[in-house]
PAKOL-266735 format. One record per residue (C-alpha): residue in three letters; x, y, z. Coordinates in steps of 0.25 Angstrom, whole numbers, padded with zeros to 4 digits, always signed. Example, Ala and Ser with C-alpha at 12.3 -4.5 7.8 and 13.67 -1.06 7.14 Angstrom:
// residues 2
ALA+0049-0018+0031SER+0055-0004+0029
END
This chain:
// residues 469
MET-0213+0012+0009ALA-0211+0026+0010ALA-0197+0031+0009ARG-0190+0033+0022ARG-0188+0048+0026TYR-0176+0053+0034GLU-0180+0066+0041TRP-0176+0074+0053ILE-0186+0072+0064ASN-0190+0084+0072TRP-0192+0077+0086ASP-0195+0091+0093GLY-0208+0091+0085LEU-0213+0077+0090GLY-0216+0083+0104ASN-0209+0080+0117GLU-0208+0065+0121ALA-0215+0056+0111GLU-0220+0043+0117GLU-0218+0035+0104ASP-0205+0029+0099ALA-0198+0037+0089ALA-0198+0025+0079ASP-0213+0025+0080LEU-0215+0040+0076ASN-0220+0042+0062TYR-0207+0047+0056ASP-0197+0041+0046TYR-0184+0045+0053GLU-0170+0041+0056TRP-0162+0046+0067VAL-0152+0055+0061VAL-0141+0064+0065PRO-0137+0076+0057ASP-0123+0077+0052GLN-0114+0084+0042ASP-0104+0077+0032ALA-0091+0083+0028ASN-0098+0092+0017GLY-0108+0098+0027THR-0120+0089+0022LEU-0130+0085+0032THR-0131+0070+0034ARG-0140+0061+0042LYS-0134+0050+0050ARG-0141+0039+0058ARG-0137+0040+0073TRP-0135+0027+0081TYR-0133+0028+0096GLN-0124+0020+0104LEU-0129+0012+0115HIS-0122+0020+0126GLU-0129+0033+0120LYS-0142+0026+0122HIS-0139+0022+0136THR-0135+0036+0140VAL-0148+0042+0134TYR-0156+0032+0141ALA-0150+0034+0154MET-0152+0049+0152VAL-0166+0047+0149LEU-0168+0037+0161GLU-0163+0047+0171ARG-0172+0058+0167THR-0185+0049+0167LYS-0194+0045+0179ALA-0202+0032+0180GLY-0198+0028+0166VAL-0205+0039+0159LEU-0198+0048+0149SER-0200+0062+0154PRO-0202+0074+0145GLY-0190+0081+0140VAL-0180+0069+0144SER-0177+0065+0130LYS-0175+0079+0125GLU-0165+0081+0137VAL-0158+0069+0133PHE-0157+0073+0119GLU-0151+0087+0123LEU-0141+0079+0131THR-0137+0068+0121GLY-0142+0073+0107ILE-0150+0060+0105PRO-0164+0063+0099GLN-0175+0063+0109ARG-0183+0053+0101THR-0171+0044+0102VAL-0170+0045+0117GLN-0185+0043+0118ASN-0184+0030+0109TRP-0173+0024+0118TRP-0180+0027+0130LYS-0193+0020+0125LYS-0185+0008+0120CYS-0178+0006+0134LYS-0192+0008+0141GLU-0198-0003+0133ALA-0187-0013+0133GLY-0185-0010+0148GLY-0170-0006+0148ILE-0158+0000+0141HIS-0156-0012+0133ALA-0166-0007+0123LEU-0156+0003+0118GLU-0146-0007+0113ASN-0143-0006+0098LYS-0147-0018+0091ARG-0142-0012+0077ALA-0129-0019+0078LYS-0134-0033+0079ASN-0142-0033+0066CYS-0142-0020+0057GLY-0137-0015+0044ARG-0138-0022+0031LYS-0133-0037+0030ARG-0119-0040+0026ILE-0117-0044+0012GLU-0110-0058+0012PHE-0096-0059+0005ASP-0088-0071+0002PRO-0074-0068+0000GLU-0072-0082-0006ALA-0081-0077-0018ILE-0070-0067-0022LYS-0061-0079-0026GLN-0071-0084-0036VAL-0070-0071-0044ASP-0060-0069-0055LEU-0049-0060-0051ARG-0051-0052-0064LYS-0065-0049-0058ARG-0061-0044-0045THR-0051-0033-0048THR-0061-0022-0042LEU-0071-0022-0031LYS-0083-0020-0040ASP-0079-0032-0049LEU-0078-0041-0037ALA-0091-0036-0032ASN-0098-0039-0045GLU-0092-0053-0045LEU-0097-0055-0031HIS-0110-0049-0033MET-0109-0039-0022ALA-0108-0024-0020LYS-0094-0018-0022THR-0096-0010-0009THR-0099-0023-0001LEU-0086-0029-0007TRP-0078-0017-0003ARG-0083-0018+0011ARG-0079-0033+0011LEU-0065-0028+0006LYS-0064-0018+0018GLU-0068-0030+0027GLY-0056-0038+0022LEU-0064-0049+0016LEU-0057-0047+0002ARG-0044-0039-0001ARG-0039-0030-0012HIS-0027-0035-0020THR-0018-0028-0029ASN-0011-0038-0038ALA+0003-0036-0043ILE+0007-0043-0056LYS+0020-0052-0054SER+0031-0056-0063THR+0029-0069-0071LEU+0039-0079-0066THR+0044-0092-0073ASP+0049-0104-0066GLU+0063-0099-0070ASN+0060-0086-0063LYS+0055-0092-0051VAL+0068-0100-0049GLY+0076-0088-0051ARG+0069-0081-0041VAL+0071-0092-0031ARG+0086-0092-0034PHE+0087-0077-0032CYS+0080-0077-0019LEU+0088-0089-0014SER+0101-0081-0017MET+0097-0070-0008PHE+0098-0079+0005ASP+0111-0078+0013GLU+0118-0091+0011HIS+0122-0093+0025THR+0108-0094+0030LEU+0104-0105+0020PRO+0097-0115+0021GLN+0093-0115+0036ASP+0090-0100+0038PRO+0088-0093+0025LYS+0090-0078+0026PHE+0092-0067+0014LYS+0104-0060+0012GLU+0104-0045+0016MET+0105-0041+0002TYR+0114-0029+0005ASN+0122-0031-0008VAL+0111-0031-0018ILE+0107-0019-0026HIS+0093-0019-0033ILE+0092-0011-0046ASP+0080-0009-0055GLU+0073+0001-0064LYS+0060+0008-0062TRP+0051+0018-0069PHE+0047+0030-0061TYR+0035+0038-0067ARG+0032+0053-0065SER+0018+0050-0061ARG+0008+0038-0060GLY-0004+0037-0069SER-0013+0038-0057GLN-0010+0043-0043ASN-0019+0043-0030TYR-0020+0055-0021TYR-0028+0059-0009LEU-0035+0072-0010ALA-0044+0081-0002ASN-0058+0081-0006ASP-0057+0095-0012GLU-0044+0094-0018GLU-0042+0094-0033ASP-0037+0081-0040PRO-0022+0082-0044TYR-0019+0083-0059ARG-0008+0075-0065SER-0005+0075-0080THR+0005+0069-0090GLN+0006+0069-0105SER+0003+0054-0106LYS-0001+0044-0095ASN+0007+0033-0103PHE+0020+0041-0103ILE+0022+0047-0089GLU+0036+0051-0086LYS+0045+0041-0080VAL+0059+0037-0077MET+0066+0024-0075PHE+0076+0022-0064LEU+0087+0012-0060ALA+0087+0010-0045ALA+0097+0002-0036VAL+0094-0001-0022ALA+0102-0010-0012ARG+0098-0013+0002PRO+0100-0003+0013ARG+0110-0005+0024PHE+0108-0001+0039ASP+0118-0002+0050ALA+0116-0009+0064ASN+0108+0003+0069GLY+0099+0004+0057THR+0106+0016+0051MET+0106+0015+0035ILE+0120+0015+0030PHE+0116+0012+0015ASP+0102+0015+0009GLY+0104+0005-0003LYS+0099+0015-0013LEU+0109+0016-0024GLY+0102+0024-0033ILE+0090+0026-0043TRP+0094+0031-0057PRO+0085+0036-0068PHE+0086+0032-0083THR+0086+0046-0088TYR+0096+0056-0095GLN+0097+0071-0097GLU+0095+0078-0110ALA+0095+0092-0114ALA+0081+0098-0118LYS+0081+0099-0133ARG+0070+0110-0133LYS+0065+0121-0124SER+0052+0119-0117LYS+0044+0126-0106ASN+0051+0117-0095ARG+0065+0118-0100ASP+0075+0125-0109VAL+0082+0118-0121GLY+0094+0111-0116THR+0089+0108-0102MET+0093+0095-0097VAL+0081+0085-0096THR+0080+0072-0090LYS+0075+0061-0099VAL+0072+0046-0097LEU+0080+0036-0105PRO+0073+0031-0117ALA+0077+0016-0113VAL+0084+0009-0102THR+0092-0001-0108GLN+0103-0011-0103ASN+0114-0001-0107VAL+0107+0010-0099VAL+0105+0001-0086ARG+0120-0003-0087GLU+0124+0011-0088TYR+0116+0015-0076MET+0121+0003-0067ILE+0135+0006-0071ASN+0134+0022-0069PHE+0124+0023-0058LEU+0122+0010-0050ILE+0137+0005-0048PRO+0141+0019-0044ALA+0130+0020-0034ILE+0134+0007-0028ARG+0148+0011-0027ALA+0144+0024-0021ARG+0134+0020-0011TRP+0137+0005-0007PRO+0142+0003+0007ALA+0158+0004+0006ALA+0160-0008+0015GLU+0153-0017+0004ARG+0162-0013-0008GLY+0167-0025-0015MET+0156-0034-0010PRO+0146-0040-0021ILE+0134-0030-0024TYR+0123-0036-0032VAL+0114-0027-0041GLN+0101-0034-0043GLN+0093-0031-0056ASP+0081-0037-0063ASN+0081-0044-0076ALA+0077-0033-0085LYS+0083-0033-0099THR+0089-0019-0097HIS+0097-0024-0086ILE+0112-0028-0088PRO+0117-0042-0087LEU+0124-0046-0074ASP+0137-0047-0081ASP+0136-0034-0089PRO+0151-0031-0091GLU+0150-0016-0089PHE+0142-0017-0076VAL+0151-0028-0071ALA+0163-0019-0073ALA+0158-0007-0066ALA+0152-0016-0055GLN+0165-0023-0052ALA+0174-0010-0052GLU+0180-0004-0041GLY+0179-0016-0032TRP+0164-0017-0032ASP+0157-0030-0034ILE+0143-0026-0040ARG+0136-0038-0047LEU+0123-0038-0055THR+0112-0048-0052CYS+0098-0050-0057GLN+0085-0054-0049PRO+0077-0065-0055PRO+0068-0062-0067ASN+0054-0057-0065SER+0057-0054-0050PRO+0055-0039-0046ASP+0051-0044-0032LEU+0066-0048-0030ASN+0071-0033-0032ILE+0069-0023-0021LEU+0066-0012-0031ASP+0054-0019-0037LEU+0050-0025-0024GLY+0047-0012-0017PHE+0058-0001-0019PHE+0053+0005-0032ALA+0038+0005-0028ALA+0042+0013-0015LEU+0050+0022-0023GLN+0039+0024-0033ALA+0029+0028-0023LEU+0038+0038-0016PHE+0042+0044-0030GLN+0028+0046-0034LYS+0025+0055-0022LEU+0036+0065-0027SER+0027+0068-0040PRO+0038+0069-0050GLY+0036+0078-0062SER+0047+0076-0072ILE+0058+0066-0076GLU+0068+0074-0068ASP+0058+0074-0057ILE+0056+0059-0058VAL+0071+0056-0057LEU+0073+0066-0045LYS+0061+0060-0037VAL+0064+0046-0039GLN+0078+0048-0035GLN+0073+0056-0023THR+0064+0045-0019PHE+0075+0034-0021GLU+0084+0042-0011GLU+0073+0044-0001TYR+0068+0030+0000PRO+0070+0024+0014ALA+0081+0014+0014GLU+0074+0006+0025ARG+0063+0003+0015SER+0072-0001+0005ASN+0078-0011+0015ARG+0064-0017+0018ILE+0062-0020+0003PHE+0075-0029+0003LEU+0068-0037+0015THR+0055-0037+0006LEU+0064-0043-0005GLN+0069-0054+0004ALA+0054-0057+0008CYS+0050-0058-0006MET+0061-0068-0009ILE+0056-0077+0002GLU+0042-0076-0005VAL+0049-0079-0018LEU+0055-0092-0012LYS+0042-0096-0006GLN+0036-0095-0020LEU+0048-0102-0026GLY+0051-0090-0035GLY+0037-0085-0037ASN+0032-0071-0035ARG+0018-0074-0030TYR+0019-0068-0016LYS+0016-0055-0009VAL+0028-0046-0004PRO+0030-0050+0010HIS+0028-0039+0021MET+0037-0040+0033ARG+0034-0027+0041LYS+0048-0022+0038ALA+0045-0008+0042VAL+0040-0013+0056ARG+0051-0022+0058GLU+0061-0012+0054ARG+0056-0002+0065LEU+0057-0014+0075GLY+0071-0017+0070ASP+0067-0031+0066LEU+0069-0029+0051PRO+0078-0040+0046VAL+0090-0038+0036ALA+0087-0051+0029LEU+0075-0060+0029GLN+0075-0075+0032CYS+0068-0086+0024ALA+0062-0099+0029ALA+0072-0110+0025ASN+0061-0119+0019ILE+0057-0108+0009VAL+0072-0107+0004ASN+0073-0122+0003ASP+0060-0123-0005ALA+0065-0113-0014ILE+0078-0120-0016GLU+0071-0133-0019SER+0062-0126-0029LEU+0074-0123-0038PRO+0077-0132-0050ASN+0090-0140-0050VAL+0099-0135-0060
END
């Protein structure tokens, strides 16, 4: 078979009104419409006409004919009025005349056209080893189908993409500790009939986090003619970074929704100042330079909690609650001080304050609001400021911390309570998805609760799962 040719047809050279059907003419053709893409290149697109366009053309031809005969010049006149080629007009007229009515113009293409759909069985995915379906191409090879076909099925929702986060390994003892911790967060007056969490206004969450000057890879959206950004560092394995100690409590709002305490006690870098020992192009000798502490030990953490955390609590905590118990929750890192550390206890109980140290369960970052969402939000906002040095990292982390909305911080505390409910359902496990409660929507509607309620059967099952000691 000869190769099909796609050429422009000069209909003006065929004479006036050809009697035969355009499809019977001795031409290899497709109906095409000239068009130009964004680069100015001439392209050819097949033109499909809608049914109402065909009906309009047929009506125009019909009112210009006599005794069912297509008069000379009619198709040309219709072409000039509608822009539809003469031969197309003639072809439609002939079809209607032969079929005896306008129904001949109905488009049958939608009923049975195009290539046949490739069958796809979602159940077959379950039979493929997880290690062999980390990319679309790997999965397509295992299913013996094209990657493009699999991508289309993904867009249709027949399969889903999942990003899997690794969880902490929990022992039976860890699970028991998690259950006991979550049960201790319920208001005793609501147990056991109508369990409801405490408002958690007197709990301060503290933790450490590294903030890097830049990521190893970063996504940007650029114009087509824009040059790619250039980023450089001496070593990808040693990008400048600073560790911070952060302390956050739950924000307070009055009856009108006005914030009276933002809960942000402070974020302090583990850095020190040192005079430059030699001259460089960036500074003179003797200029004070910010450097990162070589190690964060237990003594360093104790010093920061006594010299920074406790003064911040005394300065920013609501005056009406002075003397009431305030709990500082930390994780079980080896660098953290013990609960009965003499130096910390002496400083925490001075001047009429009652500040107590407590620990969250081991291997439980999901029970601390900083690891649960606060640090991730802070990191995302911090990266947008593009820090350039150690001093810049410190300045912009503290700026981001101060600018972070207290309303969002308040929502994380509700997410923490929702996670505690999931922990109780799992009897201490961590194989659950972080619940979504539409908190922003409920806050706009004025329906955001201060504390969440939990089903009584969930609490009772969790209590019964505890070993008898």
